[in-house]
C-alpha positions in Angstrom: 0.4 -0.3 -0.4 1.2 3.5 -0.8 1.8 5.2 2.1 1.8 9.0 3.3 3.6 10.8 5.6 2.6 14.7 6.7 5.0 16.3 8.9 3.4 19.1 11.6 3.9 22.8 11.2 3.0 24.0 14.0 1.7 23.3 17.9 -1.9 23.7 19.4 -1.8 25.2 22.9 -5.4 25.2 24.3 -7.0 25.2 28.3 -8.3 21.1 27.4 -5.9 19.6 28.3 -7.2 16.7 27.9 -10.5 14.9 25.8 -13.0 15.1 27.9 -14.9 18.1 28.4 -13.3 19.3 25.1 -16.6 21.5 23.1 -17.3 18.1 20.4 -16.8 20.6 18.0 -15.4 24.3 16.9 -18.8 25.7 16.7 -19.1 24.9 20.2 -16.3 26.5 21.9 -17.6 29.8 20.7 -15.0 32.1 23.1 -12.9 30.2 24.3 -8.9 30.9 23.5 -6.0 29.3 22.0 -2.4 29.5 20.1 -0.9 28.1 17.5 3.2 28.3 17.4 4.1 27.9 13.9 7.6 26.2 13.5 10.2 28.5 12.2 10.7 27.4 8.4 6.9 28.1 7.6 6.6 31.6 9.3 6.6 33.1 6.0 3.6 31.1 4.5 1.7 33.6 7.2 2.4 36.3 4.9 -0.8 38.2 4.1 -3.2 35.5 6.1 -4.3 38.1 8.7 -6.0 39.9 6.3 -8.7 36.8 6.7 -11.3 36.3 10.2 -11.2 33.0 9.8 -8.9 30.3 9.7 -9.5 26.9 8.6 -7.5 24.4 10.8 -6.2 20.5 9.8 -4.4 18.5 12.1 -3.9 15.7 13.7 -5.7 13.3 16.5 -2.9 12.5 18.4 -4.7 11.3 21.2 -7.2 9.9 19.6 -7.5 5.8 20.3 -7.4 3.9 17.8 -8.9 3.6 14.3 -12.6 1.9 13.8 -14.6 1.8 10.6 -17.5 1.7 12.8 -18.6 4.5 16.0 -20.6 5.7 18.2 -20.7 9.5 17.8 -21.3 12.0 20.4 -24.3 13.3 19.2 -25.9 9.3 19.5 -26.1 6.3 21.2 -26.3 4.6 17.7 -23.2 3.1 16.5 -22.5 4.8 12.1 -20.2 4.1 10.0 -16.7 6.6 11.0 -17.3 8.9 7.2 -20.5 9.8 8.2 -19.5 11.4 11.5 -17.0 13.8 12.7 -15.5 11.0 15.4 -11.8 11.1 16.1 -11.2 7.3 15.7 -10.4 7.4 11.8 -8.5 5.4 9.0 -6.2 8.3 9.2 -6.8 10.7 12.6 -7.3 14.3 11.3 -9.6 16.9 12.2 -10.5 20.2 10.7 -12.0 22.9 12.6 -12.9 26.3 10.8 -11.4 28.8 14.0 -11.6 33.0 14.0 -7.5 34.6 13.9 -8.0 37.2 16.6 -4.1 38.4 15.6 -0.6 37.1 14.8 2.5 38.3 16.3 6.0 36.7 14.6 5.0 33.0 15.4 2.6 32.7 16.8 -1.8 33.3 15.7 -3.8 34.4 18.6 -6.9 32.1 17.5 -10.7 31.9 19.1 -13.5 29.4 18.7 -11.0 26.1 19.4 -11.8 23.2 20.5 -8.2 21.5 20.0 -6.3 19.9 22.6 -3.2 21.3 24.0 -0.3 19.8 22.0 -2.2 18.7 18.8 -0.2 18.7 16.1 -1.0 20.9 12.8 -0.1 19.9 9.4 -2.2 23.2 7.8 -3.6 26.7 7.7 -6.5 27.5 4.9 -8.0 30.6 4.5 -11.6 30.3 5.2 -13.8 32.0 2.5 -17.0 31.5 2.6 -18.1 31.9 -0.9 -16.0 28.9 -1.6 -16.8 27.2 2.0 -20.4 27.8 2.4 -22.7 25.2 1.2 -26.7 24.8 1.8 -27.8 21.2 3.1 -30.7 20.1 2.2 -30.0 16.8 4.0 -27.6 16.2 7.3 -28.5 12.6 8.1 -28.2 10.8 12.0 -26.9 14.6 12.8 -30.8 15.6 11.9 -32.7 14.4 15.3 -29.8 16.0 17.9 -28.1 18.1 16.0 -29.0 20.9 18.6 -27.6 18.8 21.8 -23.9 20.4 19.8 -23.9 22.6 22.3 -24.4 21.2 25.8 -22.7 18.0 24.1 -18.8 18.0 25.3 -15.6 15.1 24.7 -16.7 12.1 27.6 -12.9 10.3 26.6 -14.9 7.5 24.5 -11.9 8.1 22.2 -9.0 8.4 23.6 -5.3 7.4 24.0 -5.1 4.9 27.2 -1.7 3.3 27.9 
């Protein structure tokens, strides 16, 4: 099988030290501040990013407990195929969050609405552009019945790595 290897471009720092209790989506973490330390060899890539109010972060779920093709997600008590969920226990433990960019100071990006765990490795940053990224969805699958629970739901540790 072909192997794909990524190298982190930085580290995300947040008030959340472990999965349990962390908001399960950035939209449920409103007002929570964090910081990204970009590795020095990548800082030139930050040029002009301050013109965007929001950025998309792509990162590695470093505390995920293995992968599964079926999972019981946070917003349901039934098992679903992992690709119909946002669960971190994936074949490739990659996460995606849209956060507000507050400011940049050298190699540091100060962000808000953060739902990542402290020490998460950042793989990439993309600018959030509503004309590109917002779509009117006419179906949201199994989430339709529980999506209104998002702001009350926190990580309960079910996907946490246990050593």
